[in-house]
ZAMARGU-4260 file (C-alpha; in steps of 0.2 Angstrom, whole numbers, plus 5000, padded with zeros to 4 digits):
<rodrens>
0) 5139/5548/4805 | 5128/5531/4804 | 5134/5522/4819 | 5130/5503/4820 | 5122/5495/4834
5) 5119/5477/4841 | 5103/5475/4852 | 5102/5459/4864 | 5085/5459/4873 | 5086/5448/4889
10) 5078/5433/4887 | 5080/5432/4868 | 5096/5423/4861 | 5094/5435/4843 | 5107/5448/4842
15) 5095/5464/4833 | 5105/5476/4822 | 5100/5494/4820 | 5108/5511/4817 | 5109/5527/4823
20) 5112/5543/4814 | 5120/5558/4821 | 5127/5573/4811 | 5146/5578/4810 | 5162/5570/4813
25) 5167/5563/4829 | 5180/5571/4831 | 5168/5586/4832 | 5157/5580/4844 | 5153/5587/4860
30) 5143/5582/4876 | 5128/5587/4869 | 5132/5576/4853 | 5137/5560/4865 | 5120/5564/4875
35) 5109/5564/4860 | 5117/5547/4853 | 5116/5537/4870 | 5097/5545/4870 | 5095/5538/4851
40) 5102/5520/4855 | 5089/5519/4870 | 5074/5525/4858 | 5081/5511/4847 | 5080/5499/4860
45) 5064/5502/4864 | 5061/5501/4845 | 5065/5483/4844 | 5058/5478/4861 | 5042/5487/4855
50) 5040/5486/4836 | 5022/5489/4835 | 5025/5505/4845 | 5019/5520/4834 | 5027/5536/4846
55) 5046/5539/4851 | 5048/5536/4869 | 5054/5552/4879 | 5071/5546/4887 | 5084/5553/4901
60) 5100/5548/4903 | 5098/5542/4922 | 5103/5526/4929 | 5114/5520/4914 | 5127/5508/4913
65) 5140/5511/4901 | 5157/5507/4897 | 5170/5513/4881 | 5177/5496/4876 | 5192/5497/4862
70) 5192/5486/4848 | 5204/5483/4832 | 5192/5499/4821 | 5189/5510/4835 | 5181/5512/4852
75) 5161/5505/4854 | 5149/5511/4866 | 5142/5496/4876 | 5126/5500/4885 | 5116/5490/4898
80) 5098/5495/4905 | 5088/5482/4915 | 5080/5475/4898 | 5094/5474/4887 | 5111/5480/4882
85) 5118/5487/4865 | 5134/5489/4858 | 5136/5504/4846 | 5152/5509/4834 | 5164/5508/4832
90) 5170/5526/4831 | 5183/5536/4826 | 5190/5545/4842 | 5201/5541/4854 | 5197/5529/4868
95) 5198/5542/4882 | 5189/5556/4872 | 5174/5547/4867 | 5175/5540/4888 | 5177/5561/4893
100) 5163/5566/4880 | 5151/5551/4889 | 5155/5556/4906 | 5151/5572/4901 | 5135/5570/4894
105) 5128/5560/4909 | 5134/5572/4921 | 5126/5586/4913 | 5110/5578/4911 | 5107/5575/4931
110) 5100/5588/4940 | 5107/5598/4954 | 5106/5595/4971 | 5093/5605/4980 | 5093/5606/4998
115) 5075/5614/5005
</rodrens>
């Protein structure tokens, strides 16, 4: 599935339109799929911020602020990081299901607490 992504950079009035491609139908996606999609969105943000950069950055889902927002066409994922924000979608998934998938995707990427 091709997911449209609108990106707004801090200090720039232009809205950049990009896309992320992820296999499979949204109804079959797992938290692992959503983690991959979120990382791809962050990579697209980096590409817009650094168009001359050739290498793909390493991405982790820490410090990520997100919401799932309803629209007439289906829910969208809104992300915000310090330097940019992005809206991806709409997606053909119930809003609560998408929210749950993202919650579980982000939770799974957090390191376990270790006490020494």
